[in-house]
C-alpha positions as CSV (number, residue, x, y, z in Angstrom):
1,M,-40.4,39.8,-35.4
2,S,-39.4,36.5,-35.2
3,N,-37.1,34.7,-32.5
4,P,-34.0,32.9,-34.3
5,E,-33.7,30.5,-31.4
6,F,-37.2,29.2,-31.8
7,K,-37.4,25.7,-33.6
8,P,-40.9,24.5,-33.9
9,E,-39.7,20.9,-34.4
10,G,-38.6,18.7,-31.4
11,S,-40.1,16.2,-29.3
12,Y,-41.8,16.7,-25.6
13,A,-40.8,13.3,-24.7
14,K,-37.5,13.5,-25.7
15,G,-37.3,17.1,-24.0
16,A,-39.0,15.7,-20.8
17,L,-36.4,12.8,-20.7
18,G,-33.5,15.4,-20.6
19,A,-35.0,17.7,-18.3
20,L,-35.6,14.7,-16.0
21,I,-31.9,13.6,-16.5
22,G,-30.8,17.0,-15.8
23,A,-33.0,17.7,-12.5
24,L,-32.0,14.2,-11.1
25,I,-27.9,15.0,-11.7
26,G,-28.9,18.2,-9.8
27,A,-30.7,16.2,-7.2
28,I,-27.4,14.5,-6.4
29,V,-25.8,17.8,-5.6
30,W,-29.0,18.7,-3.7
31,A,-28.7,15.3,-1.6
32,V,-25.3,16.0,-0.5
33,V,-25.9,19.6,0.2
34,Y,-29.3,18.3,2.3
35,M,-26.9,15.8,4.2
36,L,-24.7,18.7,5.3
37,G,-28.1,20.2,6.9
38,V,-28.2,23.0,4.4
39,I,-31.1,24.0,1.9
40,A,-29.5,26.2,-0.8
41,G,-31.4,28.5,-3.2
42,I,-28.1,28.0,-5.6
43,V,-28.6,24.4,-5.8
44,G,-32.2,25.0,-6.8
45,L,-30.8,27.2,-9.5
46,L,-28.3,24.3,-10.5
47,I,-31.2,21.9,-10.9
48,G,-33.3,24.4,-13.1
49,W,-30.3,24.9,-15.2
50,L,-29.6,21.3,-15.7
51,A,-33.2,20.7,-16.4
52,I,-33.2,23.4,-19.1
53,K,-29.9,22.3,-20.6
54,G,-31.2,18.5,-20.7
55,Y,-34.4,19.6,-22.2
56,D,-32.4,21.4,-25.1
57,K,-30.1,19.0,-25.5
58,M,-32.5,16.2,-26.0
59,G,-34.2,17.9,-28.8
60,G,-37.2,19.4,-26.6
61,K,-39.9,21.1,-28.6
62,Q,-39.6,24.8,-27.8
63,S,-43.1,26.0,-26.9
64,K,-44.7,27.2,-23.8
65,S,-45.2,23.5,-22.6
66,K,-41.6,23.5,-22.0
67,I,-42.0,25.8,-19.1
68,V,-44.4,23.2,-17.4
69,I,-42.3,20.3,-18.0
70,L,-39.4,22.3,-16.4
71,I,-41.2,22.8,-13.5
72,V,-42.4,19.3,-13.0
73,C,-38.8,18.2,-13.5
74,I,-37.4,20.8,-11.0
75,I,-40.1,19.7,-8.3
76,I,-39.1,16.1,-9.1
77,G,-35.6,16.8,-8.6
78,V,-35.7,18.6,-5.1
79,L,-38.4,15.8,-4.1
80,V,-35.7,13.1,-5.2
81,G,-32.7,15.1,-3.8
82,T,-34.4,15.7,-0.5
83,Y,-35.4,12.0,0.0
84,V,-31.9,10.8,-1.3
85,G,-30.2,13.1,1.0
86,L,-32.2,11.8,4.1
87,I,-31.5,8.0,3.2
88,A,-27.7,8.9,2.9
89,D,-27.7,10.6,5.9
90,C,-29.2,7.8,7.7
91,Y,-27.1,5.5,6.0
92,R,-24.1,7.2,7.2
93,E,-25.5,7.1,10.9
94,L,-26.9,3.5,10.7
95,S,-24.2,1.6,8.7
96,D,-22.0,0.9,11.5
97,F,-24.9,-1.3,13.0
98,G,-24.6,-3.6,10.0
99,L,-27.7,-2.5,8.3
100,T,-28.3,-3.0,4.5
101,M,-29.3,0.0,2.4
102,D,-32.7,-1.9,2.0
103,Q,-33.3,-2.1,5.8
104,I,-32.1,1.5,6.1
105,I,-34.7,2.7,3.5
106,E,-37.4,0.6,5.1
107,I,-36.4,2.1,8.4
108,V,-36.4,5.9,7.2
109,N,-40.0,5.1,5.3
110,D,-41.3,3.6,8.1
111,T,-40.2,6.5,10.6
112,V,-41.4,9.2,8.3
113,A,-44.7,7.6,8.0
114,H,-45.3,6.9,11.8
115,N,-43.1,9.8,13.3
116,S,-45.2,13.1,12.9
117,E,-42.0,15.1,14.1
118,L,-39.9,13.8,11.5
119,R,-42.6,14.0,8.8
120,G,-42.9,17.5,9.7
121,E,-39.3,18.3,9.4
122,V,-39.2,16.4,6.0
123,I,-42.1,18.4,4.7
124,R,-40.6,21.6,6.0
125,D,-37.4,20.7,4.3
126,V,-39.3,20.1,1.1
127,V,-41.3,23.4,1.2
128,M,-38.5,25.3,1.8
129,G,-36.4,23.4,-0.9
130,L,-39.0,23.9,-3.3
131,A,-39.2,27.5,-2.5
132,F,-35.8,28.1,-2.7
133,A,-35.5,26.2,-6.0
134,G,-38.7,28.4,-7.3
135,L,-36.9,31.6,-6.4
136,G,-33.6,30.3,-7.7
137,V,-35.0,29.2,-11.1
138,F,-37.7,32.0,-11.7
139,S,-35.6,34.2,-13.7
140,L,-34.3,31.2,-15.7
141,L,-37.7,30.2,-16.5
142,R,-38.8,33.6,-17.4
143,N,-36.1,33.9,-19.8
144,E,-37.0,30.5,-21.5
145,A,-40.7,31.9,-21.8
146,K,-39.7,34.9,-23.4
147,K,-37.8,33.1,-26.0
148,M,-40.9,31.5,-27.0
149,P,-42.8,32.9,-30.1
150,K,-46.0,34.7,-29.7
151,K,-49.1,33.1,-31.7
152,E,-48.8,35.4,-34.3
153,E,-45.4,34.6,-35.1
154,I,-45.9,30.9,-35.5
155,Q,-48.7,31.4,-37.8
156,Q,-46.8,33.6,-40.2
């Protein structure tokens, strides 16, 4: 039985670009929520949903490789969202001191690199974020994988 949604044509590069754009849009929401001091699985779900929509809208090739591309883009979305949220939170706190964004980014990077306590908190937040995102997008990715044809369907 053939899947009517399956289209063997497409481009991994275009799909990956679309998935990355979707994940980065989700990362903006992640950053805002992160600034509020919350890590929410629903935002991880949003990142995954936007990555899938981006992949499909850009004409990504529909194969099992799509799942790998989506996972990588979702991880990038969580990492970027966490980092941007940390930078934005610090900017909110330090901008009154006349510091530029470049200076604040440098301060954050140096502090995370040299302060094991802050580095541990950031790593914990990233791991929690990835776990929540994983839980949020698991069913989405499983549904995408089910849409892929089996080998015998492709050969017919």
